[in-house]
ROMARFI-494965 format. One record per atom (N, C-alpha, C): residue in three letters; x, y, z. Coordinates in steps of 0.001 Angstrom, whole numbers, plus 524288, in hexadecimal, padded with zeros to 5 digits. Example, Ala and Ser with C-alpha at 12.3 -4.5 7.8 and 13.67 -1.06 7.14 Angstrom:
2
ALA833867E9C681E78
ALA8300C7EE6C81E78
ALA833907F31C81E78
SER832327F73681BA8
SER835667FBDC81BE4
SER832648001E81EBE
//
This chain:
274
METF98DB9D27FC40FA
METF957D9D71EC407C
METF98759DBF9C421A
ARGF9B019DBBFC4660
ARGF9E129E036C4834
ARGFA2839E167C446D
LYSFA4A99DD45C4241
LYSFA8F99DE0DC3E9B
LYSFA71A9E0EFC39B8
GLNFA28D9DF9FC37D0
GLNFA0669E24FC332D
GLNF9F289E802C345E
PHEF9D139E921C38FC
PHEF9BD29EE73C3A7C
PHEFA0B19F1BEC3ACD
ARGFA4DF9EF76C3CDB
ARGFA9C99F24FC3D30
ARGFABED9F393C37B4
CYSFAB4E9EFFCC3439
CYSFAD219F0F9C2ED3
CYSFAA319F57EC2C43
VALFA5099F5BBC2D52
VALFA1EB9FA02C2B1B
VALFA3999FF3BC2D56
LEUFA47A9FF66C3276
LEUFA628A0448C34E7
LEUFAB6EA0604C32C8
ALAFAEE7A0245C3206
ALAFB419A0396C3008
ALAFB3BEA05C0C2A7A
ALAFB05CA036EC2759
ALAFAFC9A0553C21F4
ALAFAD69A0ACBC21C7
THRFA9A3A0BBFC2542
THRFA72AA10EAC2571
THRFAB09A1511C2723
ALAFAE2EA13D4C2B08
ALAFB213A179AC2CE0
ALAFB608A18C8C28A8
ALAFB783A14CBC25B1
ALAFBB4DA159BC216F
ALAFB919A1930C1D3E
LEUFB431A1876C1BF8
LEUFB1BCA1BD7C1807
LEUFB169A2173C19E4
METFB023A2231C1EE5
METFAFC1A2776C20FD
METFB502A2A29C210F
LEUFB927A2723C227A
LEUFBE57A2977C2281
LEUFC029A2AE0C1CF9
ALAFBEA6A27C7C192F
ALAFC046A28D8C13C3
ALAFBD7BA2D95C117E
GLYFB88FA2E97C1312
GLYFB599A3309C10E7
GLYFB653A380BC13D0
ALAFB8E9A37F3C1844
ALAFB981A3CB2C1B66
ALAFBC9DA40E6C1892
PROFC138A3FAEC161B
PROFC423A43F0C1370
PROFC0F8A468BC0F1A
ALAFBE1AA4367C0C16
ALAFBB00A45B9C07D3
ALAFB6B1A4931C09EF
PHEFB423A47A4C0E39
PHEFB001A4AC9C1085
PHEFB227A4FE5C12B1
ALAFB6E8A4F93C1511
ALAFB949A5451C1724
ALAFBAB4A5817C12C2
GLNFBC99A55EFC0E53
GLNFBDE3A5943C09E5
GLNFB906A5BE7C07AD
GLNFB4B3A5906C079A
GLNFAFC8A5B36C05A3
GLNFADDDA5F92C0927
GLUFAE9BA5EF9C0E3C
GLUFACFEA6311C11DE
GLUFB021A680DC111F
ARGFB549A6763C0FF6
ARGFB888A6BFDC0F12
ARGFB702A6ED8C09FF
ASPFB50EA6BF9C062C
ASPFB39FA6E57C012E
ASPFAE47A70E5C0142
LEUFAB2AA6FF7C0549
LEUFA5FDA7243C0584
LEUFA664A782DC062C
PROFA32BA7B6BC0342
PROFA30EA811AC042A
PROFA07BA824EC0956
GLNFA134A873EC0AE6
GLNF9ECEA88DFC0FD7
GLNF98F1A887FC0F5C
GLYF9689A8680C133F
GLYF90EDA859FC1336
GLYF8FB8A7FD7C1371
GLYF9389A7C7BC122F
GLYF92EDA76EAC1313
GLYF902CA73F9C0EDE
SERF8E9BA7664C0A7E
SERF8BD5A738CC0674
SERF8F93A7214C0222
LEUF8ED3A6DCEC0001
LEUF9222A6BCEBFBDA
LEUF8F73A6CE2BF6AF
SERF91E0A7034BF37D
SERF8F8CA71B4BEE80
SERF919FA6E42BEA34
ARGF8E4DA6D97BE63E
ARGF8FDBA6A61BE1DC
ARGF935FA6D93BDE44
PROF97B6A6B77BDC85
PROF9B38A6E66BD915
PROF9884A6F98BD3F5
PROF99FCA73E8BD168
PROF977AA7559BCC7D
PROF9892A7167BC84A
ALAF9558A7198BC43A
ALAF95E3A6DEBBBFEB
ALAF9B1DA6EA7BBD53
GLYF9D73A6A5BBBB9B
GLYFA28CA6A8CBB933
GLYFA6E3A6951BBCEC
GLYFA5BAA68D6BC1EE
GLYFA9B1A6756BC5AA
GLYFACA8A6BE2BC7EF
ASPFABEAA70AEBC61A
ASPFAEAFA753CBC827
ASPFAB84A77A5BCC7E
GLNFAE10A78D3BD0D1
GLNFAB6FA7B5ABD527
GLNFAB3DA8133BD446
ALAFA6C3A83BFBD599
ALAFA615A8959BD4DD
ALAFA95BA8C5CBD8BB
ASPFAB49A90DBBD6EF
ASPFAE5AA9438BDA58
ASPFAAA5A9715BDDF6
PROFAB0BA9654BE32D
PROFA74DA98E3BE6B7
PROFA7C6A9ECBBE6B8
GLYFAC40AA118BE517
GLYFACECAA6C4BE517
GLYFAB05AA962BE026
ARGFA962AA65FBDC38
ARGFA7B6AA8A0BD747
ARGFA1CCAA8E2BD6FD
ARGF9FAEAAD76BD557
ARGF9A0AAAE1ABD4DE
ARGF9813AAB80BCFE5
PROF9366AA96BBD022
PROF914CAA6FBBCB6C
PROF902EAAB0DBC735
ALAF90BCAA98EBC245
ALAF8FC4AAD16BBDE0
ALAF89FEAAE84BBDB0
PROF88C9AB38FBBCBD
PROF8343AB526BBC8E
PROF8080AB2BFBB7E5
ALAF7B8AAB1B7BB8A1
ALAF7868AAF7CBB46B
ALAF776EAB39DBB048
PROF7731AB228BAB37
PROF763CAB60ABA714
PROF70E6AB894BA7AA
ALAF70C8ABDA8BA6B7
ALAF6BDEAC097BA73C
ALAF680DABEF1BA304
PROF6325ABE53BA462
PROF5F4AABCCBBA062
PROF5E7BAC122B9C72
ALAF5D36ABFB8B97A1
ALAF5C46AC38AB937D
ALAF5752AC696B94A5
PROF5742ACBAEB9364
PROF527BACECBB944F
PROF4DE0ACC81B916D
SERF495AACD33B93CF
SERF44A3ACB14B9178
SERF439BACDAAB8C3C
GLYF4231ACA8BB8857
GLYF4108ACC99B8332
GLYF45B4ACCF4B7FA3
GLNF4A7CACC6AB81BF
GLNF4F1CACCCCB7E86
GLNF5013AC7A2B7BC5
THRF5151AC7F1B76C7
THRF5248AC345B73BA
THRF57DBAC358B71C6
ASPF595EABEF3B6F6B
ASPF5EA4ABEA6B6D5D
ASPF5F42AC1F3B6873
ARGF5AFBAC457B668C
ARGF5B35AC796B61E4
ARGF5B00ACD5DB633C
ALAF5C0AACE95B683A
ALAF5C1BAD40BB69C6
ALAF6095AD6CCB670C
PROF5FFFADBE8B65C9
PROF641AADEAEB62F4
PROF690FADEFCB6624
SERF6D71ADE4CB6383
SERF7278ADE9FB6616
SERF7405AE447B66C6
ALAF7881AE50BB6982
ALAF7A4FAEA5CB6A6F
ALAF7B77AED28B6551
LYSF7D9FAEA4EB6191
LYSF7EB4AEC81B5C75
LYSF7A7CAEAA3B58B3
ALAF76CCAEE1BB5778
ALAF724DAEC97B5455
ALAF73F6AEBADB4EB4
SERF7162AE806B4C2D
SERF724BAE6FAB46AC
SERF6FCCAEB4AB4365
PROF7133AEBC8B3E5A
PROF6EC5AEFCDB3B0E
PROF68D9AEF40B3AC0
ASPF66E2AEA6FB3A95
ASPF6138AE9ACB3A5B
ASPF5E9FAEB8EB3F60
GLUF60F3AEA28B43CC
GLUF5EBDAEBD4B48D1
GLUF5EFEAF1BEB4965
LYSF6341AF419B47A7
LYSF63CAAF9C3B47F8
LYSF5FACAFC6FB449E
PHEF5EA6AFA65B3FFB
PHEF5AB1AFCBDB3C96
PHEF5548AFC61B3F0C
VALF53F6AF7E7B4147
VALF4ED0AF73BB43A6
VALF4E0EAFB28B4813
LYSF520CAFBE1B4B4C
LYSF518EAFF81B4FAD
LYSF5115B0524B4DC5
GLUF544CB06AAB49FF
GLUF5418B0C02B4814
GLUF4F02B0D11B4526
ALAF4D36B0947B421F
ALAF484CB09FEB3F45
ALAF43B5B0A6AB4308
ALAF43C5B074AB4726
ALAF3F89B0788B4AFE
ALAF3F82B0CC8B4DD0
LEUF4418B0EC2B4F24
LEUF4467B13CDB51CB
LEUF42A6B183BB4E33
GLYF4469B1824B4951
GLYF42D0B1C35B45A4
GLYF3D06B1C20B448C
SERF3AD2B177DB43F0
SERF3537B1714B42F1
SERF3214B18D8B47AE
LEUF33FDB179FB4C4E
LEUF3157B195CB510F
LEUF315EB1F4DB5171
ALAF35B3B21C9B4FF8
ALAF3604B277BB500F
ALAF3255B29EEB4C12
GLUF31F0B278EB476E
GLUF2E6FB29A5B436D
GLUF28BEB299AB454A
VALF274CB2597B482D
VALF21F2B2546B4A25
VALF20E4B2998B4E1C
GLUF2472B2A53B51CA
GLUF2398B2E46B55D8
GLUF2391B33C5B5387
ILEF273EB34E1B5007
ILEF2778B3A0DB4D9A
ILEF22C4B3AE4B4A0D
GLYF212CB36D5B473B
GLYF1CADB3752B43C6
GLYF17A3B3861B46BE
ARGF1701B35F9B4B3D
ARGF1258B3706B4E5C
ARGF1221B3CBBB500C
LEUF16A1B3EE1B5174
LEUF16CEB4465B52F1
LEUF1572B47E1B4E53
ALAF178EB469EB49C0
ALAF1682B49CDB451F
ALAF10D4B4962B4368
ALAF0E81B44D0B43E3
ALAF0907B4432B4260
ALAF056AB478FB45B6
GLNF071EB48EEB4A60
GLNF03EDB4C27B4DDE
GLNF0534B51F8B4D5D
LYSF0A32B5337B4CB8
LYSF0BD8B58ADB4D27
LYSF0CABB5B64B47ED
ALAF0D20B5889B43AE
ALAF0E1EB5AF8B3E9D
ALAF098EB5E6FB3D0A
THRF0AB1B62A4B3A48
THRF06A1B6638B3881
THRF04CDB64F5B32FD
SERF0809B6280B2FE8
SERF06AAB612DB2A89
SERF03F4B5BDDB2A5F
ALAEFFB2B5B96B2771
ALAEFCF4B569DB26DA
ALAF0055B529EB2405
GLUF0386B547BB206C
GLUF070AB5100B1D89
GLUF0B11B4E90B212B
VALF0D2CB51A6B24B3
VALF10FFB4FAFB2870
VALF0E6FB4BE7B2C46
LYSF09BFB4D25B2E0A
LYSF06EDB49ABB3194
LYSF05F6B4455B2F05
GLNF0464B4465B2A1A
GLNF034FB3F8BB2756
GLNF0847B3C4BB26AD
PHEF0C8BB3EDCB2566
PHEF1180B3C18B24D5
PHEF133BB39C6B2A0C
ALAF12C4B3CCAB2E3F
ALAF1468B3AE9B3362
ALAF114EB361BB3505
GLNF0C3BB360FB340A
GLNF0906B318CB3577
GLNF0A8FB2CC4B324A
ARGF0BE6B2D88B2D5A
ARGF0D9AB2913B2A2C
ARGF12BDB26D7B2C3D
VALF164BB2A42B2DCE
VALF1B3BB2873B3005
VALF1A3FB253CB34F3
VALF16AAB2708B3841
VALF156AB2427B3D0C
VALF1348B1EB8B3BB5
ASPF0F94B1E74B3823
ASPF0D2FB196CB36CB
ASPF1130B159EB347C
ASPF146AB1780B30E3
ASPF1833B1408B2E50
ASPF1C65B1222B321A
HISF1E2FB1594B357A
HISF225AB1408B3911
HISF204EB10B8B3D97
GLUF1B6EB113CB3EF3
GLUF193CB0DA5B42D7
GLUF1916B0810B40B3
LYSF17D6B077DB3BB6
LYSF17FEB0254B394A
LYSF1D99B003DB3928
ALAF214AB03A0B37DF
ALAF26C3B01FCB37CA
ALAF289CB0066B3D38
ASNF26D9B0331B413D
ASNF285CB01CFB4695
ASNF2661AFC66B4816
ALAF2197AFB24B4681
ALAF1F6FAF5FEB47B5
ALAF229BAF1ACB450F
GLNF242CAF287B4035
GLNF2755AEEA3B3D7A
GLNF2CB8AEE1FB3FED
LEUF2F09AF285B4168
LEUF3434AF255B43E1
LEUF340CAEF98B4925
SERF2FEEAF07BB4C1B
SERF2F6DAEDD8B512E
SERF2F21AE7F3B5082
SERF2C52AE636B4C8C
SERF2BEDAE0A0B4B84
SERF3130ADE58B49F0
ILEF340AAE126B4698
ILEF3934ADF4BB44EC
ILEF3CFCADF3EB4983
ALAF3CECAE355B4CB4
ALAF4078AE39BB512A
ALAF3F71ADF31B550A
ALAF3A7CADE07B560E
ALAF393BAD9C2B59A5
ALAF3B01AD482B576A
LYSF3A87AD3DCB526C
LYSF3C14ACEFDB4FE5
LYSF41FCACE3BB5008
LYSF44EAAD28BB4F96
LYSF4A9CAD23EB4F7D
LYSF4D15AD2E3B54E1
GLYF49EEAD3CCB58D0
GLYF4C13AD4A1B5E07
GLYF4EB8AD9E0B5EAC
ILEF4CDEADDD9B5BD3
ILEF4F2CAE31AB5BFC
ILEF4BD5AE698B5F83
ALAF4E64AE958B6300
ALAF4B99AECE8B668A
ALAF4AD0AF21AB63BD
ALAF467CAF2ACB6101
ALAF455EAF77FB5E1B
ALAF43CFAFBD2B61E3
PROF4541B00B7B60CE
PROF43D6B050BB644E
PROF3DF5B05EAB6461
THRF3C0CB0776B68E0
THRF3677B087EB6990
THRF355FB0E25B6B1E
GLUF3975B115DB6BC4
GLUF38BEB16DBB6D06
GLUF3D03B1A0DB6A69
LEUF3C1CB1F2BB6A01
LEUF3FC7B2292B675A
LEUF44A5B237CB6AA1
THRF48F9B247BB67FE
THRF4DC2B25FBB6AAB
THRF4D9CB2BD3B6BD7
ASPF518AB2DB3B6E97
ASPF51BBB3342B6FE4
ASPF5202B36A3B6AFD
LYSF54A9B34C1B66F5
LYSF5526B37C8B621C
LYSF4FCFB3894B5F99
GLUF4CC2B3469B5F28
GLUF4792B34E6B5CC5
GLUF43EDB381CB6037
LYSF4474B379EB6555
LYSF4129B3AA0B68E0
LYSF423DB407AB685C
LYSF472CB41E2B67AC
LYSF4880B476CB6703
LYSF4647B498AB61EE
ALAF469BB466FB5DB5
ALAF446EB4827B58B9
ALAF3E81B48DAB5916
LEUF3BE8B4549B5BC8
LEUF3645B45B7B5C74
LEUF34D4B4A78B5FB9
ASPF37D7B4B83B63D1
ASPF36C7B5007B672A
ASPF37B3B5525B6434
LYSF3BC0B5540B60F8
LYSF3CE0B59F0B5DE7
LYSF3878B5B08B5A0D
LEUF3676B56EEB5794
LEUF3231B57A6B53E3
LEUF2D3DB5979B56A2
SERF2C40B5765B5B3C
SERF277EB58DAB5E11
SERF277FB5E96B5FB4
LYSF2C28B60F6B6031
LYSF2C93B6668B61CF
LYSF2CC2B6A2CB5D33
ALAF2C91B6828B5871
ALAF2CB3B6B8FB53D9
ALAF27ABB6EB1B537B
SERF2814B7378B5175
SERF237BB76CEB50E7
SERF1FF4B74BBB4C9A
ALAF1B35B76B8B4C6C
ALAF177BB74F5B487A
ALAF1963B762CB42F7
GLUF1C32B7A94B4257
GLUF1E21B7C09B3D2D
GLUF2298B7885B3B69
ASPF25A8B768BB3F1D
ASPF2A4BB7375B3DC9
ASPF2975B6D94B3E53
PHEF2529B6BEFB40AF
PHEF2496B6659B41DC
PHEF247FB630EB3CE7
ASPF2124B645CB3934
ASPF209CB6129B3482
ASPF25C4B60C3B318D
ARGF2865B6531B30F6
ARGF2D56B6535B2E14
ARGF3190B6217B30F5
THRF31C3B629EB361F
THRF3598B5FADB392D
THRF3495B59D0B38E3
TYRF2FACB584CB3941
TYRF2E50B52BFB3906
TYRF2FA8B5069B33B4
METF2E76B532CB2F78
METF2F7EB510BB2A4D
METF3553B50BAB2934
ARGF3851B5478B2B0C
ARGF3E03B5410B2A74
ARGF4010B4F51B2D64
METF3DECB4E60B3202
METF3F75B49D7B3509
METF3E1EB44C0B3233
METF3989B44A3B2FBE
METF37E5B3FF9B2CF3
METF3B59B3EEDB282D
VALF3CE8B4309B257B
VALF405AB425CB20FB
VALF4593B400EB22B8
ASPF47E1B423DB26D1
ASPF4CF5B4058B28AC
ASPF4C90B3ABEB2AC2
ASPF4880B39A9B2DDF
ASPF47F7B3477B302B
ASPF4717B304EB2BFB
HISF43ECB317BB281F
HISF42BAB2D89B242D
HISF4720B2CE6B2039
LYSF4A50B30D9B1F83
LYSF4EFEB3013B1C52
LYSF5294B2C08B1ED5
LYSF535AB2C87B23E3
LYSF5698B28BFB26AB
LYSF5402B2365B26C9
GLYF4EDAB234DB279B
GLYF4C19B1E50B27CA
GLYF4C59B1B63B22A6
VALF4B9DB1E29B1E5A
VALF4BE0B1BA7B1938
VALF5157B1973B184C
SERF5556B1C5EB19BF
SERF5AB3B1A7FB1912
SERF5BBFB1598B1C57
ASPF5A0FB1598B213C
ASPF5AF7B1119B24A5
ASPF57FCB0C47B22C0
PHEF5333B0CFFB20FC
PHEF5013B088CB1F48
PHEF521CB0657B1A21
LYSF5442B099BB16C5
LYSF569DB07A2B11F8
LYSF5B55B042AB1335
LYSF5E8BB05EDB16DF
LYSF630CB02CAB1868
LYSF6150AFD9DB1ACD
ALAF5D60AFDCCB1E22
ALAF5B86AF903B20A5
ALAF592FAF53DB1CB1
ALAF5661AF746B18E7
ALAF53F7AF3E7B14FB
ALAF580BAF11DB11AB
ASNF5CAEAF36CB1125
ASNF60C1AF11CB0DE0
ASNF64DBAEE22B10FA
ALAF65B8AEF9DB15F5
ALAF6A31AED8EB18D1
ALAF68D3AE9E6B1D4B
THRF640BAE9E8B1F38
THRF62C6AE693B23AD
THRF62CCAE0D5B2216
THRF6446ADD84B25CE
THRF6483AD7E3B24CC
THRF5FB1AD503B26B0
ASPF5CD6AD743B2A6B
ASPF5825AD4C1B2C6A
ASPF53B2AD57BB2883
SERF5120AD14EB272C
SERF4D05AD18FB2333
SERF485FAD4D3B2503
ASPF46EFAD476B29FD
ASPF427FAD77BB2BF9
ASPF43ACADD51B2BFA
VALF4855ADEBBB2DAB
VALF49E1AE441B2DCA
VALF4A36AE66FB2844
LYSF4C61AE36BB24B5
LYSF4CD0AE527B1F4A
LYSF4769AE5F6B1CD7
ALAF43D3AE261B1DE4
ALAF3E8BAE2E2B1BBA
ALAF3BC5AE7ADB1DEE
PHEF3C6EAE8B5B22F4
PHEF39F8AED49B2555
PHEF3C29AF252B2302
ALAF4146AF2A2B2275
ALAF43A9AF75EB204B
ALAF41E9AF849B1AA9
SERF41AEAF430B1799
SERF4018AF4B5B121A
SERF3A63AF652B11A3
ALAF36FCAF435B1508
ALAF316DAF56BB14BC
ALAF302CAFAE1B16C5
THRF3338AFCDAB1A78
THRF3221B01F0B1CDB
THRF349FB066BB19DB
LEUF389EB0550B16D1
LEUF3B75B0969B1406
LEUF37F1B0CAEB107A
PROF346CB0A7AB0D4E
PROF310AB0DD2B09FF
PROF2DAEB119AB0D1E
THRF2BE7B1004B11AC
THRF28C3B1389B14F6
THRF2BFCB1831B16C0
LEUF30D2B173CB1864
LEUF3433B1B84B1A15
LEUF358CB1F20B1589
GLUF3664B1CEAB10F2
GLUF3774B2027B0C5E
GLUF32C1B2391B0B09
ASPF2E16B2180B0BB4
ASPF295DB2492B0ABD
ASPF28DDB28EDB0EC1
HISF2A09B27CEB13AD
HISF2A00B2BDCB17B7
HISF2DD7B3036B1658
LEUF3274B2EBCB14A7
LEUF366CB32A4B135B
LEUF34AFB35FDB0EC3
ARGF3258B33A7B0ADD
ARGF3092B369EB064D
ARGF2C70B3AA7B07DB
ILEF2896B3904B0AFA
ILEF2474B3CA4B0C96
ILEF26A0B40DDB102A
ALAF2A00B3F63B13C6
ALAF2C42B433BB175A
ALAF2F6DB474DB1461
GLNF3247B45ABB1065
GLNF355AB495CB0D4B
GLNF31D3B4D19B0A49
GLNF2D8AB4B19B082E
GLNF29E1B4E6DB0555
GLNF2773B528CB08EA
ILEF25CAB50E2B0D81
ILEF2365B549EB112C
ILEF2767B58A5B12EF
ALAF2C26B56F0B1410
ALAF3036B5A96B15C7
ALAF3185B5E80B1183
ASPF31A9B5CCBB0C9F
ASPF32BFB605DB0849
ASPF2E5BB6460B07A4
SERF2989B6291B0805
SERF2529B6636B078A
SERF2518B6A2CB0BFD
GLNF26B2B6890B1097
GLNF26FBB6C2DB14FD
GLNF2B18B7065B1405
ARGF2F76B6EE6B11AE
ARGF3382B72C3B1080
ARGF31A8B76A6B0C5E
GLUF2EC8B74B5B0879
GLUF2CCBB7835B046E
GLUF28DEB7C16B06AC
VALF2566B7A3EB09FD
VALF2187B7DBDB0C63
VALF2434B81C1B0FCF
ARGF281FB801FB12A3
ARGF2AE3B83BDB1616
ARGF2DD8B87DCB12EE
ALAF3001B863EB0E6D
ALAF32F0B89F4B0B3A
ALAF2F5BB8E03B08C0
THRF2ACAB8C61B06E9
THRF2738B900BB0468
THRF244FB9377B084F
SERF2344B917EB0CDF
SERF2067B9494B10BD
SERF23B9B98D7B131C
GLYF28D4B989FB1260
GLYF2C39B9CA0B14A0
GLYF2C3BBA1A8B118D
THRF2A63BA1C0B0C7D
THRF2A50BA673B0941
THRF24D4BA755B0738
GLNF2340BAC3AB06DB
GLNF1E29BADA5B04D1
GLNF1ED4BAFF8AFF64
SERF1C29BADBCAFBA1
SERF1C8EBAFAFAF644
SERF18EFBB452AF586
THRF1AEBBB87AAF319
THRF17D3BBD22AF1F7
THRF178ABBDD1AEC17
ARGF132CBBFD0AEA31
ARGF126CBC093AE49C
ARGF1443BC5F9AE319
PROF1858BC662ADFF2
PROF1A4FBCB9AADE96
PROF1698BCE5FADADC
THRF16BEBD383ADAFE
THRF1392BD6B2AD764
THRF170DBD8BFAD311
ASPF14E5BD8F8ACE6F
ASPF17DFBDAC6AC9F1
ASPF1808BE0B6AC98F
ARGF1412BE359ACB94
ARGF13D3BE909ACB2C
ARGF12DCBEB5EAD091
VALF152ABEFCAAD163
VALF145EBF275AD655
VALF0EE3BF4B4AD668
GLYF0C2FBF3EAADAB2
GLYF06F9BF60CADB47
GLYF02BDBF275AD952
VALF0414BEE06AD6ED
VALF0027BEA61AD50E
VALEFFDABE5DAAD8E7
ASPEFB40BE4DCADAE5
ASPEFAA2BE0B2ADEAF
ASPEFB84BDB70ADC1B
ALAEFDD4BD7DAADF2F
ALAEFEC6BD29DADD22
ALAEF992BCFECADC33
GLYEF907BCDCDAD789
GLYEF44CBCAFEAD63D
GLYEEFE0BCE6AAD45C
ARGEF0CEBD388AD40B
ARGEECBEBD721AD25B
ARGEEE1BBD939ACCF9
PROEEA8CBD917AC91C
PROEEBEABDADFAC3D7
PROEECF2BE0B6AC3B8
GLUEF09EBE221AC063
GLUEF202BE79EABFDD
GLUEEDBCBEA7FABCDA
PROEEC05BEEFBABE9C
PROEE7D9BF1D3ABBE0
PROEE99CBF38FAB67C
THREE5F3BF3B3AB2ED
THREE700BF53EAAD87
THREE3E0BFA1CAAC36
GLYEE545BFCABAA7C8
GLYEE27AC0155AA61D
GLYEE452C062EAA8EB
GLYEE187C0A65AA816
GLYEE313C0F5DAAA56
GLYEE0D3C1054AAFAD
ARGEDE50C0C76AB1B2
ARGEDBDDC0D1CAB6CB
ARGEDFEDC0C45ABB06
PROEE0A0C0FF7ABE8B
PROEE4AEC0F48AC294
PROEE325C0B22AC691
ASPEE711C08B5AC879
ASPEE657C04B6ACC83
ASPEE6E5C074BAD1D4
PROEE2EEC06D7AD52C
PROEE35BC097CADA48
PROEE801C0799ADD64
SEREE96DC02AEADCB6
SEREEDCAC00A7ADFBC
SEREF303C0227ADD6E
ASNEF305C044EAD8B8
ASNEF7DEC05D3AD630
ASNEF766C0B93AD4A5
PROEFA19C0F00AD775
PROEF994C1499AD642
PROEFBE5C1607AD107
ARGEFECAC1296ACEBF
ARGF0143C13D3AC9BD
ARGEFD34C1383AC563
PROEFC6FC17C3AC251
PROEF88AC17AAABE15
PROEFA68C1433AB9AB
PROEF6D6C12C4AB633
PROEF872C0F96AB1BE
PROEFC60C127BAAE6A
ASPEFF92C0F71AAB80
ASPF03ACC11BBAA84C
ASPF0187C1460AA36C
SEREFC95C133CAA1DE
SEREFA77C1573A9CFB
SEREF9EFC1B52A9D6F
GLYEFC06C1E1BA99B5
GLYEFB7CC23C5A997C
GLYEFF70C26AAA9CAE
ARGF0326C23FDA9F6D
ARGF0705C26BFAA286
ARGF0B25C290FA9EF7
PROF0D09C2DC2AA037
PROF10F7C3036A9CCA
PROF15EBC2CFDA9C59
ASPF174EC2A41AA0A4
ASPF1C33C2750AA076
ASPF1B7DC21F5A9E21
SERF16ADC20FAA9C2F
SERF15DAC1BF0A99C5
SERF18C4C1BC5A94A2
PROF1B34C176EA935E
PROF1E3CC1744A8E80
PROF1AD7C1808A89B7
ASNF15F6C1669A8997
ASNF126BC16FDA8521
ASNF0D42C1931A8715
PROF0D09C1E66A882C
PROF082AC209DA8A3C
PROF03F5C2081A8619
LEUEFF44C1F40A87E5
LEUEFAD1C1F21A8457
LEUEF864C248EA8414
PROEF625C2609A7F92
PROEF3A3C2B3CA7F4D
PROEEEB7C2B77A8298
ASNEEDEDC2FD4A8505
ASNEE97FC30A5A8865
ASNEE5AAC3433A8581
PROEE14AC31FBA83BB
PROEDDA8C3554A80C1
PROEDB24C3995A83F3
GLYEDB24C3914A8920
GLYED8B5C3D08A8C4D
GLYEDC2CC41A8A8D51
ASNEE0ECC41B4A8B78
ASNEE4AAC45F0A8C6C
ASNEE60EC4882A872B
PROEE38BC4D0FA85E0
PROEE49BC4F73A80BF
PROEEA10C5180A802E
GLYEECCDC5261A846D
GLYEF210C5483A83FB
GLYEF61DC505BA827E
GLNEF46DC4B7DA827A
GLNEF829C4757A8152
GLNEF83BC4673A7B87
GLUEFCC6C45FFA7976
GLUEFD52C4518A73E1
GLUEFB58C3FB7A7280
ARGEF8CFC3FCAA6DC0
ARGEF6EEC3ADAA6BCC
ARGEFB3DC3842A68D8
//
């Protein structure tokens, strides 16, 4: 019994002596703090002096993978420019519908507002579908044009507004024609083709009103006077006939005057030769 116990003790001591170097090496490898960390996956130990890489920032809420890039495509550029132009037409048209003095100009301005509000609704739907951030307010350029128009006098407001409409719709018709022929997106192409006749109609009416305004301005600058054919005869009044003198014309009738080329005989004057 004692012999077996001694054998067990000897075996235990041998095991302890054999594991001591490995345990001492493990203690030397422990970081400060005494805890043994698990090595990273792959067998490579992390560098304690290197900071961990920052986590990627989450995408802003509402942003999709179809958000417009820094360099917009021709279709995206057209949608943004068309939305901005249509928004400006609505704001300017509302001002003209209130401040214009001509009923014809007021009626045209209200039609522009109604048509472009419909176009804005269609553009907003297309922009949302394509992931395009369409403008929702005027730029500084459009704001300055609106402010300039609002300060125009009553005599100049109608003419200034119609000139603006002619210029704006000339550019709009040109841009929409290009989009209808050159855009690759089917929705954008359909919108441009469907809206183009409305813009052409706006341009036609605006040109007619602007031309009529120029004609009225040209004729109102001069006053026509009716010339008289004879001195002393009132315009529109018949010239007196016979030997009866006209009170308004001190000149007596030519009949019987000595200097008349063919004097008539005067029966009441016996001294005159027959």
